[in-house]
C-alpha positions in Angstrom: 182.0 -120.5 -0.8 182.7 -122.4 -4.0 185.9 -124.0 -5.1 186.8 -121.0 -7.3 186.4 -118.6 -4.4 188.7 -120.8 -2.3 191.3 -120.8 -5.0 191.1 -117.1 -5.5 191.6 -116.6 -1.7 194.8 -118.7 -1.5 196.5 -118.1 -4.8 199.3 -115.8 -5.5 202.7 -115.2 -4.0 202.9 -113.0 -0.9 205.8 -110.5 -0.8 206.6 -110.0 2.8 208.7 -107.0 2.2 206.0 -105.3 0.2 203.4 -106.1 2.8 205.7 -104.8 5.6 206.1 -101.5 3.7 202.3 -101.2 3.5 202.0 -101.9 7.2 204.6 -99.3 7.9 202.2 -96.7 6.6 200.1 -97.3 9.7 203.1 -97.3 12.0 204.5 -94.1 10.6 202.2 -91.7 12.5 203.5 -93.4 15.7 207.1 -93.7 14.6 208.6 -91.8 17.6 207.3 -94.4 20.0 208.2 -97.2 17.5 211.8 -96.0 17.2 212.1 -95.6 21.0 211.0 -99.2 21.3 213.5 -100.3 18.7 216.3 -98.5 20.5 215.6 -100.4 23.6 216.1 -103.7 21.8 219.9 -103.5 21.5 220.1 -102.1 25.1 218.2 -105.2 26.3 220.5 -107.5 24.2 223.7 -105.8 25.4 222.8 -106.5 29.0 221.8 -110.0 28.1 225.1 -110.7 26.3 227.2 -109.2 29.1 226.0 -111.7 31.7 228.0 -114.7 30.5 231.2 -112.6 30.2 230.6 -111.4 33.8 230.0 -115.0 34.9 233.3 -116.0 33.2 235.1 -113.2 35.0 233.6 -114.2 38.3 234.5 -117.8 38.0 238.0 -117.0 36.9 238.3 -114.6 39.9 237.3 -117.5 42.2 240.0 -119.7 40.6 242.6 -117.0 41.0 241.4 -116.1 44.6 240.6 -112.5 43.6 237.9 -111.5 46.0 237.6 -107.9 44.9 237.0 -108.9 41.2 234.5 -111.5 42.4 232.5 -108.9 44.4 232.7 -106.3 41.5 231.6 -108.8 38.8 228.8 -110.0 41.1 227.5 -106.5 41.5 227.7 -105.8 37.8 225.9 -109.1 37.1 223.1 -108.1 39.4 222.9 -104.6 37.7 222.9 -106.3 34.3 219.9 -108.5 35.3 217.9 -105.5 36.5 218.7 -103.4 33.5 217.8 -106.3 31.1 214.4 -106.7 32.9 213.7 -102.9 32.8 214.7 -102.6 29.1 212.5 -105.6 28.2 209.5 -104.2 30.1 209.6 -100.8 28.4 210.5 -102.2 25.0 207.5 -104.6 25.1 205.1 -102.0 26.5 206.0 -99.4 23.8 205.8 -102.0 21.0 202.3 -103.0 22.1 201.4 -99.3 22.4 202.3 -98.8 18.8 200.5 -102.0 17.8 197.2 -101.0 19.4 197.4 -97.6 17.9 198.2 -98.6 14.3 195.8 -101.5 14.3 193.0 -99.2 15.5 193.9 -97.0 12.5 193.8 -100.0 10.2 190.4 -101.0 11.4 189.1 -97.5 10.8 190.5 -97.5 7.3 189.0 -100.9 6.6 185.6 -99.9 7.7 185.8 -96.6 5.8 186.8 -98.5 2.6 184.1 -101.1 3.0 181.5 -98.3 3.3 182.6 -97.0 -0.1 182.6 -100.4 -1.9 180.0 -100.9 -4.7 177.1 -103.2 -4.0 178.5 -105.7 -6.6 181.3 -106.5 -4.1 178.8 -107.5 -1.4 176.9 -109.6 -4.0 180.0 -111.6 -4.6 181.4 -111.8 -1.0 179.5 -113.2 2.0 179.3 -111.1 5.1 181.2 -113.6 7.1 184.2 -113.4 4.8 184.3 -109.6 5.0 184.0 -109.7 8.8 186.9 -112.2 9.0 189.2 -109.7 7.2 188.1 -106.8 9.4 188.3 -108.7 12.7 190.2 -112.0 13.0 192.8 -111.0 10.3 193.5 -107.8 12.2 193.7 -109.7 15.4 196.4 -111.9 13.9 198.5 -108.8 13.2 198.0 -107.9 16.9 199.3 -111.4 17.8 202.4 -110.7 15.7 203.2 -107.7 17.9 202.3 -109.6 21.1 204.5 -112.6 20.3 207.5 -110.3 19.7 207.7 -111.4 16.1 208.9 -108.0 15.1 212.1 -108.9 17.1 213.1 -111.4 14.5 215.7 -109.0 13.1 217.0 -108.3 16.6 217.2 -112.0 17.2 219.3 -112.4 14.1 221.6 -109.7 15.3 221.8 -111.5 18.7 222.7 -114.8 17.1 225.5 -113.1 15.0 226.8 -111.4 18.2 226.8 -114.6 20.2 228.7 -116.4 17.4 231.2 -113.6 17.2 231.8 -113.6 20.9 232.3 -117.4 20.9 234.8 -117.2 18.1 236.7 -114.5 19.9 236.9 -116.7 23.1 238.0 -119.9 21.4 237.7 -120.6 17.6 238.0 -124.4 17.7 235.5 -124.9 20.5 233.1 -122.4 18.9 233.2 -124.3 15.5 232.6 -127.7 17.3 229.8 -126.3 19.4 228.1 -124.7 16.3 228.4 -127.8 14.0 224.7 -128.4 14.1 223.7 -124.9 12.8 223.9 -125.7 9.0 221.5 -128.6 9.4 219.2 -126.4 11.5 219.1 -123.7 8.9 218.1 -126.2 6.3 215.2 -127.4 8.5 214.1 -123.8 9.1 214.1 -123.1 5.4 211.8 -126.1 4.7 209.5 -125.0 7.5 209.4 -121.5 6.0 208.1 -122.8 2.7 205.5 -125.1 4.1 204.3 -122.7 6.8 203.2 -120.0 4.3 201.0 -122.4 2.4 199.5 -123.8 5.6 198.7 -120.4 7.1 197.1 -119.1 4.0 194.9 -122.2 4.0 194.0 -121.6 7.6 192.9 -118.0 6.9 190.8 -119.2 4.0 189.0 -121.9 6.0 188.3 -119.7 9.0 186.7 -117.3 6.5 184.5 -120.1 5.3 183.4 -120.9 8.8 182.6 -117.3 9.6 180.7 -116.9 6.3 178.6 -119.9 7.1 177.9 -118.6 10.6 177.1 -115.2 9.3 174.3 -116.8 7.2 173.1 -119.5 9.5 172.6 -117.5 12.7 170.3 -114.8 11.1 168.5 -117.7 9.3 168.1 -119.8 12.5 164.3 -119.4 12.4 164.1 -120.9 8.9 166.5 -123.7 9.9 164.3 -124.6 12.9 161.0 -124.2 11.0 162.1 -126.7 8.3 163.8 -129.0 10.8 167.1 -128.5 9.0 169.2 -128.6 12.2 170.9 -132.0 11.4 171.8 -130.9 7.9 173.1 -127.6 9.0 175.1 -129.3 11.7 176.7 -131.6 9.1 177.6 -128.7 6.9 179.1 -126.7 9.7 180.9 -129.7 11.1 182.5 -130.3 7.7 183.7 -126.7 7.5 184.9 -126.8 11.1 186.8 -130.1 10.5 188.6 -128.7 7.4 189.7 -125.7 9.5 190.8 -128.0 12.3 192.8 -130.2 9.8 194.6 -127.1 8.5 195.6 -126.0 12.0 196.7 -129.5 12.8 198.9 -129.5 9.7 200.5 -126.3 10.9 201.0 -127.8 14.4 202.9 -130.7 12.8 205.3 -128.3 11.1 205.7 -126.2 14.3 206.3 -129.2 16.5 208.8 -130.7 14.0 210.8 -127.5 13.9 210.6 -127.1 17.7 211.8 -130.6 18.3 214.6 -130.3 15.7 215.9 -127.1 17.4 215.7 -128.8 20.8 217.6 -131.8 19.5 220.2 -129.5 17.9 220.7 -127.6 21.1 221.2 -130.8 23.1 223.7 -132.1 20.6 225.6 -128.8 20.7 225.9 -129.0 24.5 227.1 -132.6 24.1 229.7 -131.5 21.6 230.8 -128.8 24.0 231.2 -131.2 26.8 233.1 -133.6 24.6 235.5 -131.1 23.1 235.5 -128.3 25.7 235.8 -130.7 28.6 239.0 -132.1 27.2 240.3 -128.6 26.7 239.6 -127.7 30.3 241.3 -130.9 31.6 244.4 -130.1 29.5 244.4 -126.6 31.0 244.0 -125.0 27.5 240.6 -123.4 28.4 239.6 -122.0 31.8 236.5 -123.2 33.6 235.1 -119.7 33.3 235.4 -119.8 29.5 233.7 -123.2 29.4 230.8 -121.9 31.5 230.5 -118.8 29.3 230.4 -121.1 26.2 227.6 -123.1 27.7 225.6 -120.0 28.6 226.1 -118.6 25.1 224.9 -121.8 23.5 221.8 -121.7 25.7 221.2 -118.1 24.7 221.9 -119.0 21.0 219.3 -121.7 20.9 216.6 -119.7 22.7 215.9 -117.4 19.7 216.3 -120.4 17.3 213.8 -122.4 19.4 211.4 -119.4 19.6 211.8 -118.9 15.8 209.3 -121.6 15.1 206.7 -119.8 17.2 207.6 -116.3 16.0 207.9 -117.4 12.4 204.5 -119.1 12.6 203.0 -116.0 13.9 204.6 -113.8 11.4 203.6 -116.1 8.5 200.0 -116.0 9.7 200.3 -112.2 10.0 201.7 -111.8 6.5 198.8 -114.0 5.2 196.3 -111.9 7.1 197.9 -108.7 5.8 197.8 -110.1 2.3 194.0 -110.6 2.7 193.5 -107.2 4.4 195.3 -105.3 1.7 193.4 -107.3 -0.9 190.2 -105.8 0.6 191.8 -102.3 0.7 192.9 -102.7 -2.9 189.4 -103.6 -4.0 188.5 -100.6 -6.3 185.7 -98.3 -5.4 184.1 -98.9 -8.8 181.7 -96.0 -8.4 183.9 -92.9 -8.0 182.8 -89.5 -6.9 182.2 -89.8 -3.2 183.5 -87.2 -0.8 186.1 -89.1 1.1 185.3 -87.4 4.4 181.7 -88.5 4.3 180.5 -91.9 5.4 178.7 -94.1 3.0 175.0 -94.7 3.2 174.3 -98.3 4.1 172.5 -99.8 1.1 170.3 -102.1 3.0 169.0 -99.3 5.2 166.5 -96.7 4.5 168.4 -93.9 2.9 168.2 -91.1 5.5 170.7 -88.3 4.9 169.9 -84.6 5.0 168.1 -83.5 1.9 169.9 -80.2 1.4 172.5 -78.0 2.9 170.2 -75.2 3.9 167.6 -75.6 6.5 164.6 -74.5 4.4 161.7 -77.0 4.2 161.5 -79.1 1.0 158.0 -77.8 0.3 159.1 -74.3 -0.4 160.6 -74.3 -3.9 160.5 -70.5 -4.0 163.1 -70.3 -1.3 165.3 -72.6 -3.2 164.8 -70.8 -6.4 165.8 -67.5 -4.8 169.2 -69.0 -3.9 172.0 -67.1 -5.7 173.8 -70.4 -6.2 170.8 -71.9 -7.8 170.4 -69.0 -10.2 174.1 -69.1 -11.1 174.4 -72.8 -11.7 171.2 -74.5 -12.8 171.3 -78.2 -13.4 171.4 -79.1 -17.1 172.2 -82.3 -19.0 175.2 -80.7 -20.5 176.8 -79.7 -17.2 180.4 -80.8 -16.6 181.1 -83.6 -14.1 181.7 -82.4 -10.6 185.2 -82.5 -9.4 184.4 -81.9 -5.7 181.3 -82.3 -3.6 181.0 -78.5 -3.3 180.7 -78.3 -7.1 177.5 -80.3 -7.0 176.1 -79.2 -3.7 172.3 -79.4 -3.6 172.0 -75.6 -3.4 174.2 -75.2 -6.5 172.5 -77.8 -8.7 169.0 -77.4 -7.4 167.2 -80.3 -9.1 164.0 -79.0 -7.4 161.9 -82.2 -7.1 164.2 -83.2 -9.9 163.2 -85.0 -13.0 164.4 -88.6 -13.3 165.2 -90.0 -16.7 166.2 -93.4 -17.9 167.7 -93.1 -21.4 168.1 -96.4 -23.3 169.4 -98.1 -20.2 171.0 -101.6 -20.4 172.2 -103.2 -17.3 173.3 -106.7 -16.1 174.4 -108.1 -12.8 176.2 -110.9 -14.6 177.8 -110.4 -18.0 175.6 -111.7 -20.8 172.4 -111.8 -18.7 170.8 -108.3 -19.0 168.2 -107.3 -16.4 167.2 -104.1 -18.1 167.2 -104.0 -21.9 167.0 -100.6 -23.5 164.7 -99.1 -20.8 163.6 -95.4 -21.4 161.2 -93.4 -19.4 161.1 -90.0 -17.7 159.5 -88.8 -14.4 158.8 -85.1 -14.5 159.4 -82.9 -11.4 156.5 -83.5 -8.9 155.1 -86.4 -10.9 154.0 -89.6 -9.3 155.0 -92.7 -11.3 154.4 -96.3 -10.4 156.4 -99.3 -11.7 154.9 -102.7 -11.7 155.9 -106.1 -13.0 156.6 -109.7 -12.1 159.4 -110.6 -9.8 162.7 -110.3 -11.6 161.4 -107.9 -14.3 163.9 -105.2 -13.2 161.7 -102.9 -11.0 164.0 -102.7 -8.0 167.1 -102.4 -10.2 165.8 -99.0 -11.3 166.3 -97.8 -7.6 169.8 -99.2 -7.5 170.7 -97.4 -10.7 169.1 -94.1 -9.6 171.0 -94.2 -6.3 174.1 -95.3 -8.2 174.7 -98.5 -6.2 175.5 -99.8 -9.7 176.5 -98.2 -13.0 174.6 -98.9 -16.2 176.2 -101.0 -18.9 175.1 -98.5 -21.6 172.7 -95.6 -21.8 172.3 -93.1 -19.0 170.3 -92.4 -15.8 169.8 -88.7 -15.1 168.6 -86.9 -12.0 167.8 -83.2 -12.3 169.1 -83.3 -15.9 172.5 -84.5 -14.9 173.9 -88.0 -15.4 174.2 -89.7 -12.0 177.8 -90.5 -12.9 178.6 -86.8 -12.9 177.1 -86.3 -9.4 179.0 -86.6 -6.1 177.5 -89.6 -4.5 176.7 -88.0 -1.2 175.1 -85.0 -2.9 173.0 -87.3 -5.1 171.8 -89.5 -2.3 170.9 -86.4 -0.2 168.2 -85.6 -2.7 166.7 -89.1 -2.5 164.6 -90.9 0.1 164.1 -94.6 -0.2 161.6 -96.6 1.8 162.2 -100.4 1.3 160.0 -103.3 2.1 162.5 -104.6 4.7 163.3 -101.6 6.8 166.8 -101.8 8.5 167.0 -100.5 12.0 170.2 -100.4 14.1 170.7 -101.4 17.7 170.2 -98.5 20.0 167.0 -96.5 20.6 164.2 -95.1 18.5 165.7 -91.5 18.5 169.1 -92.6 17.3 167.5 -94.6 14.4 165.5 -91.5 13.4 168.5 -89.2 13.5 171.0 -91.6 12.0 173.9 -89.6 13.3 172.6 -86.2 12.2 172.9 -84.1 15.3 171.4 -81.1 13.6 168.0 -82.7 13.8 166.2 -81.5 17.0 163.8 -83.5 19.0 161.0 -81.1 18.1 161.6 -81.9 14.4 161.5 -85.6 15.3 158.1 -85.2 17.1 156.7 -83.2 14.2 157.8 -85.9 11.8 156.1 -88.5 14.0 152.8 -86.7 13.8 153.1 -86.4 10.0 153.9 -90.1 9.6 151.0 -91.1 11.9 153.5 -92.8 14.2 153.1 -90.7 17.3 150.5 -93.1 18.8 152.6 -96.3 18.8 155.8 -94.4 20.0 153.8 -93.0 22.9 152.8 -96.6 23.8 156.4 -97.8 23.9 158.1 -97.9 27.3 160.5 -95.0 27.1 159.0 -93.4 24.0 161.7 -92.1 21.8 164.3 -93.6 24.1 162.7 -97.1 23.8 165.4 -99.6 23.0 165.8 -101.1 19.6 167.3 -104.6 19.4 169.4 -105.9 16.5 167.7 -105.2 13.2 164.7 -103.9 15.1 163.4 -107.4 15.8 161.5 -106.2 18.9 159.2 -104.1 16.6 156.6 -105.3 14.2 157.0 -104.9 10.4 154.3 -102.1 10.4 156.1 -100.2 13.2 159.4 -100.4 11.4 157.7 -99.1 8.2 156.3 -96.2 10.1 159.7 -95.4 11.4 161.0 -95.5 7.9 158.5 -92.9 7.0 159.5 -90.7 9.9 163.0 -90.8 8.6 161.7 -89.5 5.3 159.8 -86.6 7.0 163.0 -85.8 8.9 165.4 -85.7 5.9 162.7 -84.1 3.6 164.0 -85.6 0.3 163.2 -84.1 -3.1 162.8 -87.5 -4.8 160.9 -90.2 -3.0 161.2 -93.9 -3.9 158.9 -96.5 -2.3 159.7 -100.1 -2.9 157.0 -102.5 -1.9 156.6 -100.3 1.2 153.2 -101.7 2.3 153.5 -105.3 1.2 154.3 -106.7 4.6 152.0 -104.7 6.9 148.6 -105.4 8.4 145.5 -103.7 7.1 145.2 -101.3 10.0 148.8 -100.2 9.8 148.5 -99.9 6.0 145.8 -97.2 6.4 148.2 -95.3 8.6 151.1 -95.8 6.2 149.0 -94.8 3.2 147.9 -91.6 4.9 151.5 -90.7 5.7 152.4 -91.5 2.1 149.9 -89.1 0.7 151.4 -86.3 2.9 155.0 -87.0 2.0 154.4 -87.6 -1.7 152.8 -84.2 -2.1 154.8 -81.9 -4.4 157.6 -84.4 -4.7 158.9 -86.5 -7.6 157.8 -90.0 -6.6 158.7 -93.5 -7.9 156.5 -96.2 -6.5 157.2 -99.9 -6.9 154.4 -102.1 -5.9 152.8 -105.5 -6.4 149.4 -104.4 -5.0 147.7 -102.6 -7.9 145.2 -101.1 -5.4 148.0 -98.9 -4.0 149.0 -97.3 -7.3 145.8 -96.5 -9.1 146.1 -92.8 -8.3 149.6 -92.6 -9.9 150.0 -90.1 -12.7 151.5 -92.8 -14.8 152.1 -96.5 -14.5 155.1 -98.2 -16.1 154.7 -101.9 -16.8 157.9 -103.9 -16.8 158.2 -107.4 -18.3 161.4 -109.3 -18.6 163.6 -106.2 -18.5 161.7 -104.1 -21.0 158.8 -101.6 -20.7 155.7 -103.2 -22.2 153.2 -100.5 -21.4 153.0 -97.0 -20.0 150.1 -94.8 -19.1 147.5 -93.9 -16.4 145.3 -96.6 -14.8 142.4 -95.8 -17.0 144.5 -95.8 -20.2 146.1 -99.1 -19.4 142.8 -100.7 -18.5 141.4 -99.6 -21.9 144.3 -101.2 -23.7 143.5 -104.5 -22.1 147.2 -105.6 -22.2 149.6 -106.8 -19.6 148.4 -104.4 -16.9 144.8 -105.3 -17.6 145.6 -109.0 -17.1 147.5 -108.4 -13.9 144.6 -106.3 -12.6 142.1 -109.0 -13.5 144.3 -111.6 -11.8 144.5 -109.7 -8.5 140.8 -108.7 -8.4 139.1 -111.6 -10.0 138.0 -113.0 -6.7 137.0 -109.7 -5.1 133.9 -108.9 -7.2 134.2 -105.5 -8.7 137.6 -104.4 -7.6 137.1 -101.0 -9.3 134.4 -100.1 -6.9 136.6 -100.4 -3.8 140.0 -99.1 -4.8 141.1 -98.6 -1.2 140.4 -102.2 -0.1 143.8 -104.0 0.5 144.6 -107.0 -1.7 147.1 -109.5 -0.5 147.6 -111.3 -3.8 151.1 -110.6 -5.2 152.0 -110.9 -8.8 155.1 -113.1 -9.1 
């Protein structure tokens, strides 16, 4: 994380009241339990405040020799103790019940929002920082409830009540006993100002620690291979020490405030002994009143002493809430998603149902006969969809839809365009390959088609409709993307093939396995479809993961298929299996194939050659070879050591053009 990111994370004034209002939105659904818990607070405090008065009455009864009053006040004191304990138990239990429910709702909303964020957000923010806001920051809010920090208002009422009772008992003795309060309030105000800055710094630095761990742990193999352990340790140690120093600074403030409160409490007792003791000796004040004063002073400084802890927790919670709501306020720059649908993970193979109806993709006649399709054909002039139903696949019916890039300009960073006026069209059912050096903009075309990003200018159209007019879920249901690095989730094989779609039967899965030439390796796994999959599928080979990605495509039956370097990391034997499955799934579909290996795309209907963000050449393999331009030179470079590469088009070539 750079210095600018650090500054952005800790700048700005936090408005506790505004943050509390936003937190109330999550408490509101559980407000009945919350208000019941709040009602128990004054009940608990009343029984607490009654005890010194009962103690005074009992002592005065002893002095007066009134046995009946002594027994009565003793019984009432015992009842007050029991009632105070019961009220505290139920109040704490109900407040924690509300806390767990509303924080669970907050986590769900955070995750739902993160799923709908544009890919540009994840480009700018490391995974560790996002996880910090969704985990540790939420846990800090839980600590606020657990520490009773929400009782600060009740504590303030308690302090006012104690001061009022003391003044009613004896004004002069109360004023002397409370002489240290103004100095204490000044110290608390200084602590309040310093604590907010410190706790914001703590949250920022723990986010840096988590961000580093989120990168270092998945990259541990690289760290060990390049003997970078010592350097990585130094970097982590530096981040860890900066976090420790921030916590130590907060400890200094907390310890200072705690010690000041303790000292003020001791001085108040000393003042009470000095002045109140003289009043007792002169017979002006009874011993019972003196004891009641000492009890009230003790009860007065308990919330003041605990204020340092509670205020520390509430300041940390407000800082955490500030960061959480900053994440929730991050705009979903790509509008149009149905709110009730979960977002598709961008790093995973896209695997959502291809269409609402259950007809197979290879039967366009069934789709064409749909009344909805006849009534609402997809055209470039169609109006933007207001709801998912308005752009449902059956209604728009792109039918192996055409894909068109119309004078597209796009940049990840302002002033540094990746695509510069790119225009090409893929007809329905056509197979088009895109090649070019690394960084030429090939993979960017996928991201724009799937609308992970929006174009700077120009238009990307699917089925004749600008992708910005599509509902995102409906758009992505028509596309299947097989990436070079296939993402698998922890679980088993079957859950990774269904990806939460319970409408897919096991028979459909087995049919897809046969079509993808993956049935053999699944049969060899212990447990078959129930074989466990570890994190990111690291217990499977790259080729096996690629075959599973193809099975996903056969299951979802997409109308538009995109293959991004799908065979670049598999062995020769697996490549033959994968290529055979590709031929099956690409039949009668609109296909965009991105590849470095030219041997895999010779049979494409057209080949588009990218170079530095522009299209340099376009045509069939034979046409481009005749032109002897960029494609010809790339072809010669890959096959120059293989003899006549043209004679063996199926022979795999591992030379990549970068």
